PLY file of the C-alpha trace (Angstrom):
ply
format ascii 1.0
element vertex 604
property float x
property float y
property float z
element edge 603
property int vertex1
property int vertex2
end_header
3.30 -51.60 -6.44
3.92 -50.58 -9.99
2.52 -47.31 -11.09
2.58 -46.15 -14.85
2.82 -42.63 -15.83
1.07 -41.40 -19.12
0.98 -38.13 -21.09
-2.14 -36.12 -20.40
-4.54 -36.73 -22.99
-7.11 -38.46 -20.95
-7.38 -38.32 -17.29
-8.50 -41.31 -15.28
-8.59 -42.11 -11.61
-6.42 -45.04 -10.65
-6.41 -47.24 -7.71
-4.61 -50.51 -7.49
-7.14 -53.17 -6.08
-4.64 -55.29 -4.86
-2.71 -52.58 -2.98
-3.12 -51.75 0.82
-3.02 -47.84 1.12
-0.52 -46.72 3.93
-2.25 -45.38 6.60
-0.71 -41.61 6.42
-1.74 -41.22 2.79
-5.14 -41.10 0.95
-5.67 -42.56 -2.74
-7.63 -40.29 -5.05
-11.34 -41.06 -5.39
-11.70 -39.12 -8.47
-13.26 -36.44 -6.44
-11.75 -32.91 -7.27
-12.25 -31.87 -3.68
-10.30 -34.75 -2.20
-6.82 -33.54 -0.77
-3.56 -35.44 -1.55
-0.96 -35.97 0.86
-0.91 -36.49 4.70
-4.65 -37.06 5.76
-4.27 -34.50 8.81
-2.82 -31.70 6.47
-4.70 -28.90 6.54
-6.23 -26.91 3.25
-7.50 -23.51 2.97
-11.13 -22.98 3.63
-11.68 -21.14 0.37
-9.63 -20.65 -2.64
-9.79 -16.99 -2.19
-7.68 -17.54 1.08
-4.92 -18.83 -0.79
-5.25 -15.90 -3.20
-5.12 -13.34 -0.49
-2.24 -15.09 1.35
-0.15 -15.00 -1.90
-1.13 -11.12 -2.33
-0.47 -10.47 1.15
3.06 -12.13 1.11
4.12 -11.02 -2.40
2.56 -7.56 -2.26
4.72 -5.93 0.07
6.81 -2.80 1.03
8.95 -3.47 -2.04
6.27 -2.53 -4.31
5.74 0.67 -2.64
9.24 1.82 -1.83
11.29 0.47 -4.30
9.51 0.01 -7.61
8.47 3.75 -8.21
12.26 4.77 -7.51
13.58 2.47 -9.86
10.75 3.36 -12.44
12.19 7.19 -12.01
15.84 6.35 -12.22
15.75 4.08 -15.01
14.04 6.17 -17.71
10.30 6.75 -16.34
7.76 4.78 -18.55
10.52 3.31 -20.63
11.40 1.02 -17.59
8.05 -0.80 -18.10
9.27 -2.37 -21.13
12.43 -4.53 -19.56
10.14 -4.87 -16.57
7.27 -6.53 -18.19
9.57 -8.66 -20.18
11.07 -9.89 -16.96
7.71 -10.54 -15.67
6.83 -12.82 -18.38
10.45 -14.48 -18.67
11.39 -14.80 -15.02
8.59 -13.80 -12.60
5.43 -15.74 -13.67
7.18 -18.90 -14.55
9.39 -19.06 -11.35
6.12 -17.79 -9.38
3.90 -20.67 -11.11
6.71 -23.26 -10.78
6.84 -22.95 -6.96
3.23 -22.60 -6.27
2.62 -25.70 -8.52
5.42 -27.86 -6.99
3.93 -27.21 -3.34
0.35 -28.30 -4.71
1.48 -31.31 -6.33
3.69 -32.72 -3.62
1.50 -31.54 -0.57
4.77 -30.64 1.09
6.60 -27.23 2.44
9.76 -25.68 1.03
12.06 -28.64 2.07
9.90 -31.83 1.59
8.81 -30.82 -1.72
12.40 -31.38 -3.26
11.98 -34.84 -2.62
11.07 -35.06 -6.31
14.89 -34.87 -6.75
16.41 -35.85 -3.45
20.04 -35.02 -4.81
19.06 -31.61 -4.74
17.44 -31.34 -1.51
19.69 -28.60 -0.48
17.34 -26.45 -2.41
14.85 -26.71 0.26
17.26 -26.07 2.95
18.65 -23.24 1.24
15.01 -21.68 0.89
14.78 -22.17 4.42
17.84 -20.45 5.49
16.86 -17.41 3.48
13.32 -17.04 4.62
14.56 -17.26 8.28
16.99 -14.46 7.70
14.27 -12.44 6.03
11.69 -13.06 8.85
14.45 -12.01 11.12
15.56 -8.83 9.64
12.19 -7.55 7.75
10.25 -7.46 11.09
12.50 -4.28 11.83
10.60 -2.52 9.22
7.35 -3.18 11.15
9.02 -2.14 14.36
10.24 1.13 12.98
6.78 1.81 11.42
4.83 1.00 14.70
7.26 3.63 16.57
6.33 6.14 13.85
2.77 5.34 14.15
2.78 5.63 17.64
4.16 9.46 17.54
1.81 10.45 15.01
-0.97 11.38 17.29
0.20 14.78 18.22
0.28 18.02 16.44
2.40 19.27 15.26
4.29 15.94 14.48
7.46 15.50 16.30
9.53 15.21 13.37
8.09 18.40 11.91
9.81 20.83 14.43
13.18 21.56 16.12
13.85 22.06 19.73
13.13 18.46 21.12
15.81 16.65 23.49
16.96 14.88 20.32
17.59 17.89 18.00
21.05 19.74 17.72
21.69 23.34 17.00
22.10 22.45 13.28
18.37 21.27 13.00
15.91 23.21 10.45
12.57 22.99 9.15
12.82 24.79 5.91
15.82 24.14 3.58
14.36 26.24 0.88
15.14 29.68 2.62
18.65 28.80 3.17
20.04 27.23 0.13
19.17 25.86 -3.26
18.81 22.33 -2.77
19.10 19.64 0.17
22.50 18.28 -0.95
24.20 21.79 -0.88
22.85 22.65 2.68
24.18 19.59 4.12
27.51 19.86 2.34
28.08 23.56 3.04
26.05 24.83 6.00
26.06 21.37 8.08
22.56 21.77 8.69
20.18 18.77 9.28
16.40 18.39 8.44
14.18 17.68 11.60
13.01 14.59 10.23
16.43 13.37 9.43
17.38 13.84 13.19
14.38 12.42 14.69
15.09 9.31 12.34
18.68 8.78 13.33
18.79 10.48 16.55
15.27 9.36 18.12
14.16 6.30 16.35
17.62 4.69 15.54
20.13 6.47 18.06
22.64 5.76 15.39
26.09 4.85 16.58
29.36 5.57 14.71
29.66 1.96 13.20
29.03 -1.43 13.17
31.68 -1.77 16.19
29.82 0.39 18.40
27.09 -1.61 19.41
25.84 0.58 22.25
22.82 0.04 24.50
19.38 -1.52 23.84
16.47 0.77 23.31
13.68 0.32 25.77
10.75 1.54 23.40
11.88 -0.41 20.59
12.13 -3.50 22.51
8.34 -3.13 23.49
7.69 -2.32 19.65
9.45 -5.48 18.49
7.74 -7.65 21.45
4.41 -6.37 20.34
4.98 -7.04 16.64
6.06 -10.73 17.12
3.24 -11.23 19.41
0.93 -10.06 16.77
2.74 -12.32 14.18
2.41 -15.32 16.70
-1.32 -15.12 17.21
-1.77 -14.42 13.23
-0.34 -17.79 12.53
-0.40 -20.05 15.62
-3.26 -22.12 14.54
-1.93 -22.67 10.77
-3.65 -21.68 7.50
-7.08 -21.58 9.11
-6.30 -18.65 11.09
-3.81 -16.95 8.68
-6.25 -17.20 6.00
-8.82 -15.14 7.71
-6.41 -12.66 8.95
-5.02 -12.10 5.46
-8.64 -10.62 4.25
-7.90 -7.58 6.33
-4.09 -7.20 5.83
-4.26 -7.78 2.15
-7.24 -5.51 1.34
-6.61 -2.58 3.90
-3.34 -1.21 2.26
-5.34 -0.94 -0.97
-8.13 1.33 0.46
-5.41 3.51 2.14
-3.37 3.64 -1.15
-6.67 4.91 -2.97
-7.24 7.45 -0.24
-3.58 8.64 -0.41
-3.81 9.04 -4.14
-6.74 11.05 -4.27
-5.15 13.42 -1.73
-1.98 13.21 -3.22
-3.37 14.24 -7.04
-4.94 17.14 -5.15
-1.97 18.64 -3.77
-0.04 21.41 -5.68
3.20 20.19 -7.92
1.43 16.60 -7.84
1.28 16.58 -11.48
5.13 17.49 -12.01
5.79 14.51 -9.65
3.59 12.40 -11.77
5.36 13.61 -14.84
8.76 12.92 -13.36
7.75 9.58 -12.55
6.61 8.52 -16.12
8.61 10.88 -18.50
10.07 8.55 -21.04
13.97 8.40 -21.55
14.31 5.94 -24.45
18.19 6.17 -24.19
17.99 4.14 -20.89
17.16 1.19 -22.69
20.61 0.71 -24.10
22.05 0.64 -20.41
22.56 -2.89 -18.68
21.86 -1.57 -15.26
18.37 -1.23 -16.21
17.71 -4.36 -17.18
19.49 -5.76 -14.31
17.35 -3.41 -11.97
14.10 -4.97 -13.88
15.00 -8.59 -13.18
16.22 -7.92 -9.78
13.02 -5.93 -8.74
10.89 -8.97 -10.29
12.45 -11.38 -7.89
11.98 -9.16 -5.03
8.65 -8.29 -5.51
7.35 -11.84 -6.36
9.12 -13.54 -3.21
10.49 -16.05 -5.37
13.16 -18.34 -3.78
11.88 -18.03 -0.39
9.96 -21.36 -0.01
6.98 -19.59 1.29
4.92 -19.71 -2.05
5.58 -23.55 -2.12
4.23 -23.85 1.31
1.47 -21.75 0.69
0.70 -24.00 -2.49
1.00 -27.06 -0.55
-2.18 -25.99 1.27
-4.31 -26.02 -1.89
-6.53 -28.53 -2.89
-4.95 -31.18 -5.41
-7.26 -29.94 -8.46
-6.88 -26.24 -7.92
-6.09 -24.32 -11.12
-2.72 -22.87 -10.01
-1.91 -21.97 -13.43
-4.69 -19.30 -13.54
-3.70 -18.25 -10.18
-0.09 -17.33 -11.18
-1.12 -15.26 -13.83
-3.63 -13.42 -11.89
-1.36 -12.79 -8.80
1.25 -11.64 -11.22
-1.25 -9.08 -12.60
-1.86 -7.91 -9.11
1.67 -7.58 -7.94
2.75 -5.69 -10.60
-0.21 -3.46 -10.96
0.15 -2.58 -7.36
3.83 -1.54 -7.90
2.67 0.60 -10.92
-0.11 2.33 -9.09
2.07 2.99 -6.18
4.26 5.18 -8.19
1.49 7.55 -8.79
0.93 7.70 -5.01
4.39 8.28 -4.18
5.53 10.62 -6.82
2.36 12.76 -6.35
3.29 13.46 -2.80
7.38 13.88 -3.91
6.19 16.31 -6.55
4.28 18.34 -3.99
7.20 17.96 -1.20
9.85 19.29 -3.97
7.26 22.24 -4.77
7.01 23.39 -0.96
10.74 23.15 -0.91
11.52 24.81 -4.02
13.87 22.14 -5.17
14.16 19.66 -7.89
12.14 16.27 -7.54
15.64 14.34 -7.82
16.68 15.66 -4.48
13.66 14.58 -2.63
13.10 11.09 -4.41
14.20 8.29 -2.25
14.01 4.44 -2.20
13.76 2.19 0.77
13.61 3.16 4.10
14.72 6.59 3.13
11.28 6.93 1.15
9.12 5.58 4.19
11.00 6.98 7.19
12.49 10.31 5.67
11.08 11.57 2.62
7.10 10.75 2.88
6.96 11.83 6.89
8.60 15.13 5.70
5.84 15.34 2.84
3.44 14.51 5.42
4.48 17.16 7.87
3.80 19.96 5.13
0.13 18.61 4.61
-3.06 20.13 6.21
-4.39 17.59 9.02
-0.73 16.22 9.16
-1.54 13.72 11.69
-4.17 12.29 10.03
-2.14 11.43 6.98
0.65 10.27 8.89
-1.53 7.71 10.86
-2.84 6.62 7.38
0.55 6.22 5.85
1.99 4.32 8.79
-0.96 2.30 9.31
-0.64 1.10 5.80
3.11 0.41 6.03
2.46 -1.62 9.20
-0.28 -3.73 7.70
1.49 -4.03 4.44
4.63 -5.29 5.83
2.73 -7.52 8.52
0.88 -9.88 6.05
4.23 -10.50 4.39
5.96 -11.19 7.58
3.48 -13.58 9.08
2.98 -15.32 5.62
6.71 -15.67 5.55
7.19 -17.13 9.15
4.23 -19.37 8.13
6.19 -20.70 5.27
9.15 -21.53 7.46
7.00 -23.20 10.01
5.50 -25.39 7.56
9.04 -26.36 6.24
10.10 -27.10 9.80
7.00 -29.29 10.54
7.15 -31.31 7.32
10.88 -31.83 8.01
10.76 -32.85 11.81
10.41 -36.77 12.53
7.13 -37.13 14.35
8.99 -38.86 17.10
11.48 -35.93 17.57
11.21 -33.63 20.53
9.96 -30.76 18.00
7.96 -33.14 16.05
6.03 -34.51 18.98
5.07 -31.19 20.14
1.93 -28.90 19.37
2.20 -26.45 16.41
1.58 -23.72 18.88
4.83 -24.49 20.67
6.83 -24.66 17.58
5.66 -21.66 16.29
6.48 -19.96 19.83
9.98 -21.45 19.60
10.85 -19.80 16.04
9.25 -16.42 16.98
11.16 -16.37 20.27
14.57 -17.27 18.37
13.98 -14.48 15.81
13.02 -11.93 18.54
16.37 -13.04 20.39
18.36 -12.32 17.06
16.53 -8.82 16.60
17.51 -7.59 19.98
20.97 -6.99 18.21
18.77 -4.58 15.80
17.41 -2.12 18.38
20.95 -1.34 19.80
22.49 2.04 18.64
24.39 -0.14 15.99
21.29 -1.82 14.86
20.95 -0.25 11.83
24.29 -1.48 10.55
23.25 -5.03 11.49
19.80 -4.62 9.96
21.53 -3.55 6.39
24.19 -6.28 6.78
21.10 -8.79 6.69
19.24 -6.90 4.08
22.43 -6.55 1.65
23.65 -10.38 2.09
21.22 -12.74 3.35
18.00 -12.14 1.17
19.96 -9.99 -1.76
19.51 -10.36 -5.19
22.56 -12.64 -5.25
21.21 -15.41 -2.96
17.52 -15.12 -4.63
18.90 -15.43 -8.23
21.10 -18.32 -7.33
18.01 -20.07 -5.80
15.87 -19.43 -8.72
18.64 -20.50 -11.17
18.92 -24.11 -9.39
15.14 -24.28 -9.14
14.59 -23.98 -12.83
17.55 -26.34 -13.60
16.39 -29.15 -11.11
12.81 -29.30 -12.32
13.67 -28.84 -16.06
16.70 -31.05 -16.26
16.80 -33.26 -13.41
13.21 -34.18 -12.88
12.22 -33.10 -16.54
10.22 -30.24 -17.79
7.94 -32.43 -19.64
7.45 -34.89 -16.85
6.35 -31.77 -14.64
4.16 -30.31 -17.28
2.58 -33.76 -17.20
2.16 -33.72 -13.40
0.46 -30.08 -13.55
-1.82 -31.35 -16.25
-2.95 -34.09 -13.76
-3.62 -31.36 -11.38
-5.68 -28.85 -13.61
-6.77 -30.91 -16.29
-4.88 -29.59 -19.18
-1.08 -28.61 -20.08
0.07 -25.06 -19.89
1.51 -23.26 -22.46
4.65 -24.56 -23.91
6.26 -21.04 -22.91
6.30 -22.31 -19.35
8.61 -25.32 -20.28
10.84 -23.11 -22.63
11.12 -20.74 -19.78
12.06 -23.40 -17.08
14.40 -25.06 -19.38
16.40 -22.11 -21.19
15.21 -18.58 -20.95
14.80 -18.07 -17.15
18.09 -19.99 -16.28
19.98 -18.01 -18.62
18.51 -14.74 -17.27
19.23 -15.57 -13.44
22.75 -16.67 -14.19
23.39 -13.53 -16.46
22.14 -11.12 -13.61
23.79 -13.23 -10.91
27.25 -12.71 -12.71
26.56 -9.05 -13.14
26.24 -8.46 -9.52
29.36 -10.64 -8.68
31.62 -8.56 -11.39
30.13 -5.36 -10.24
30.23 -6.05 -6.42
30.94 -3.18 -4.14
31.67 -2.93 -0.69
28.75 -2.20 1.52
28.48 1.45 2.54
25.93 3.12 4.74
24.23 6.61 4.07
27.12 7.01 1.43
29.46 7.82 4.00
30.18 4.57 6.49
32.26 1.99 5.03
31.75 -1.60 6.45
34.86 -2.94 8.03
36.46 -6.05 6.67
35.21 -8.16 9.39
31.81 -6.85 8.59
31.96 -7.74 5.01
33.12 -11.35 6.05
29.87 -11.65 8.19
27.79 -10.51 5.46
29.23 -13.21 3.01
28.76 -15.77 5.79
25.19 -14.86 5.62
24.85 -15.08 1.95
27.01 -18.29 1.49
25.14 -20.13 4.45
22.04 -20.33 2.05
23.95 -20.70 -1.35
26.22 -23.41 -0.32
23.27 -25.68 0.95
22.86 -27.03 -2.72
26.56 -27.95 -3.75
27.21 -29.20 0.15
23.96 -31.33 -0.01
24.71 -32.75 -3.60
28.20 -33.71 -2.53
27.27 -35.30 0.74
24.43 -37.54 -0.98
27.06 -38.83 -3.52
29.58 -39.27 -0.98
27.32 -41.63 1.15
25.43 -43.32 -1.73
26.41 -46.95 -2.42
27.38 -47.90 -6.00
28.20 -45.85 -9.06
26.53 -42.60 -10.04
24.60 -44.43 -12.89
23.31 -47.11 -10.22
22.45 -44.31 -7.90
20.36 -42.68 -10.54
18.35 -45.89 -11.55
17.79 -47.07 -7.88
14.70 -46.17 -6.14
14.37 -43.56 -3.67
15.94 -44.06 -0.22
13.61 -44.95 2.63
11.73 -41.87 4.18
12.09 -39.84 0.81
8.80 -39.34 -0.79
7.97 -40.19 -4.29
5.95 -37.57 -6.43
2.22 -38.14 -5.40
1.03 -38.37 -8.98
1.43 -42.01 -9.09
-1.43 -42.41 -6.53
-3.52 -39.94 -8.17
-4.13 -40.40 -11.87
-2.65 -42.41 -14.85
-2.77 -41.09 -18.68
-3.13 -42.59 -21.85
0.35 -42.67 -23.11
3.05 -44.43 -20.96
6.40 -42.38 -20.53
7.95 -44.20 -17.56
7.54 -46.84 -14.71
8.49 -46.43 -10.97
8.75 -49.06 -8.44
7.46 -48.04 -5.30
0 1
1 2
2 3
3 4
4 5
5 6
6 7
7 8
8 9
9 10
10 11
11 12
12 13
13 14
14 15
15 16
16 17
17 18
18 19
19 20
20 21
21 22
22 23
23 24
24 25
25 26
26 27
27 28
28 29
29 30
30 31
31 32
32 33
33 34
34 35
35 36
36 37
37 38
38 39
39 40
40 41
41 42
42 43
43 44
44 45
45 46
46 47
47 48
48 49
49 50
50 51
51 52
52 53
53 54
54 55
55 56
56 57
57 58
58 59
59 60
60 61
61 62
62 63
63 64
64 65
65 66
66 67
67 68
68 69
69 70
70 71
71 72
72 73
73 74
74 75
75 76
76 77
77 78
78 79
79 80
80 81
81 82
82 83
83 84
84 85
85 86
86 87
87 88
88 89
89 90
90 91
91 92
92 93
93 94
94 95
95 96
96 97
97 98
98 99
99 100
100 101
101 102
102 103
103 104
104 105
105 106
106 107
107 108
108 109
109 110
110 111
111 112
112 113
113 114
114 115
115 116
116 117
117 118
118 119
119 120
120 121
121 122
122 123
123 124
124 125
125 126
126 127
127 128
128 129
129 130
130 131
131 132
132 133
133 134
134 135
135 136
136 137
137 138
138 139
139 140
140 141
141 142
142 143
143 144
144 145
145 146
146 147
147 148
148 149
149 150
150 151
151 152
152 153
153 154
154 155
155 156
156 157
157 158
158 159
159 160
160 161
161 162
162 163
163 164
164 165
165 166
166 167
167 168
168 169
169 170
170 171
171 172
172 173
173 174
174 175
175 176
176 177
177 178
178 179
179 180
180 181
181 182
182 183
183 184
184 185
185 186
186 187
187 188
188 189
189 190
190 191
191 192
192 193
193 194
194 195
195 196
196 197
197 198
198 199
199 200
200 201
201 202
202 203
203 204
204 205
205 206
206 207
207 208
208 209
209 210
210 211
211 212
212 213
213 214
214 215
215 216
216 217
217 218
218 219
219 220
220 221
221 222
222 223
223 224
224 225
225 226
226 227
227 228
228 229
229 230
230 231
231 232
232 233
233 234
234 235
235 236
236 237
237 238
238 239
239 240
240 241
241 242
242 243
243 244
244 245
245 246
246 247
247 248
248 249
249 250
250 251
251 252
252 253
253 254
254 255
255 256
256 257
257 258
258 259
259 260
260 261
261 262
262 263
263 264
264 265
265 266
266 267
267 268
268 269
269 270
270 271
271 272
272 273
273 274
274 275
275 276
276 277
277 278
278 279
279 280
280 281
281 282
282 283
283 284
284 285
285 286
286 287
287 288
288 289
289 290
290 291
291 292
292 293
293 294
294 295
295 296
296 297
297 298
298 299
299 300
300 301
301 302
302 303
303 304
304 305
305 306
306 307
307 308
308 309
309 310
310 311
311 312
312 313
313 314
314 315
315 316
316 317
317 318
318 319
319 320
320 321
321 322
322 323
323 324
324 325
325 326
326 327
327 328
328 329
329 330
330 331
331 332
332 333
333 334
334 335
335 336
336 337
337 338
338 339
339 340
340 341
341 342
342 343
343 344
344 345
345 346
346 347
347 348
348 349
349 350
350 351
351 352
352 353
353 354
354 355
355 356
356 357
357 358
358 359
359 360
360 361
361 362
362 363
363 364
364 365
365 366
366 367
367 368
368 369
369 370
370 371
371 372
372 373
373 374
374 375
375 376
376 377
377 378
378 379
379 380
380 381
381 382
382 383
383 384
384 385
385 386
386 387
387 388
388 389
389 390
390 391
391 392
392 393
393 394
394 395
395 396
396 397
397 398
398 399
399 400
400 401
401 402
402 403
403 404
404 405
405 406
406 407
407 408
408 409
409 410
410 411
411 412
412 413
413 414
414 415
415 416
416 417
417 418
418 419
419 420
420 421
421 422
422 423
423 424
424 425
425 426
426 427
427 428
428 429
429 430
430 431
431 432
432 433
433 434
434 435
435 436
436 437
437 438
438 439
439 440
440 441
441 442
442 443
443 444
444 445
445 446
446 447
447 448
448 449
449 450
450 451
451 452
452 453
453 454
454 455
455 456
456 457
457 458
458 459
459 460
460 461
461 462
462 463
463 464
464 465
465 466
466 467
467 468
468 469
469 470
470 471
471 472
472 473
473 474
474 475
475 476
476 477
477 478
478 479
479 480
480 481
481 482
482 483
483 484
484 485
485 486
486 487
487 488
488 489
489 490
490 491
491 492
492 493
493 494
494 495
495 496
496 497
497 498
498 499
499 500
500 501
501 502
502 503
503 504
504 505
505 506
506 507
507 508
508 509
509 510
510 511
511 512
512 513
513 514
514 515
515 516
516 517
517 518
518 519
519 520
520 521
521 522
522 523
523 524
524 525
525 526
526 527
527 528
528 529
529 530
530 531
531 532
532 533
533 534
534 535
535 536
536 537
537 538
538 539
539 540
540 541
541 542
542 543
543 544
544 545
545 546
546 547
547 548
548 549
549 550
550 551
551 552
552 553
553 554
554 555
555 556
556 557
557 558
558 559
559 560
560 561
561 562
562 563
563 564
564 565
565 566
566 567
567 568
568 569
569 570
570 571
571 572
572 573
573 574
574 575
575 576
576 577
577 578
578 579
579 580
580 581
581 582
582 583
583 584
584 585
585 586
586 587
587 588
588 589
589 590
590 591
591 592
592 593
593 594
594 595
595 596
596 597
597 598
598 599
599 600
600 601
601 602
602 603
């Protein structure tokens, strides 16, 4: 069979009358609703299922607990300038690339890189990253569930001292003892009640990574409950996940609006919002501001994990993924900006209540979710109500990111497994159960007394800025320079009926790889040893373990290239010109449509 690919000025359905279609693939009938790929592959019941799933996955805890702090730290409203620039240079182009690639190839994060078999390691790398991310990210949900279970009492357990986990240095009012929290901790040795609840009750924190300690029975129950919820959300595939995500994606927005309305009514809220947005134009000259903007984009857009590719693979072939990419980017970044008002209105109230500067209560990451915000909630009227709302939002916000991430991993596994293998012959429910149980087993190391050190090790190395930037760089290089930017633009036009703006091609070819590599090198050059809570420095063997987690995904790309080159027959030029090996799938555009101006010929 010989298929001709043309530039997309006129689209025509094409079917070779002399060819016998393979039993596992459908040829296009010209119907926009016809799926491409394996006939048994599921598709979204409605296109809104896909939108909601992407919102649920990409809009997560990073939008609420990381962006507001970065905005405050990097010059307030001025930070929006590099942030918006990075959205259009790095975020949207790679976000669109991953979704379009999945929709075009109708495969998950691994098999979709059959477009360039030499770089199939990109798919393996994304699978490693999303596996690590699924493994440690769920701990945030476990802690949130634990806090939620303790939020139905009045007063809240972290609002007072005198509990079995408290020490003699526990206090609930720093403002009556000293001028700010840092001086209290340094000179008097006092510790807040919420800090002691977090470290001594929830984490039961040990002295270091080498002090594992025992496993917390209550945390194991929370961990088990969370994984059971995730399992039953995705065990039937996108048909079930696409329905659940309507609640998990929308509910956090309702809670954010309620918290915002309540937050702006609190005394000191206006000062907090001013602190959040007050511009400091001198920050634009600092490299760190631009680095933070780029890193936040790749974190919050969930780029490089392969899950977006998996979600896109369930789209119908003619879905307008180009339009979807801009809509989802607007929702993602808009959520981050709005969350800043919610967070800093409450932090402004907290600073006013304690009589300290807002800079002393502003936190990022777990420090905001489990220390600063719970403390602020404890100072409000009807504290249990606001605590339940906040931690319920936190739980749901993280839950959809978790189960969509697991769905992306399962999709990659199912597409990669040979049908006659043991796992490949099993029902989907069995494969999902095996994956969830494997992650649960690893998570047991994070519910020990040294679990927080293990969690931070995973967070800092396995799915860090370095690994995501490395992944995004190679994705752009392979699509633009190996497969061909113009060729991929033609493929996109085959799906949506028109070519995207040329700026997409320029970003894939030049701008985005340069930005990714520049930020990557900045991280490497300015690398600092991992420290917990600004006090505990990780031992050398902990650093080695961390770099093993990082390199386990990063090395997939060069090692796969080397392996394929060493095991191919003939010279490099002969390998380049030869047809794809048996089992490697050609881009399905040849079966879907042809264009008026010829650009290449494939023999299949």
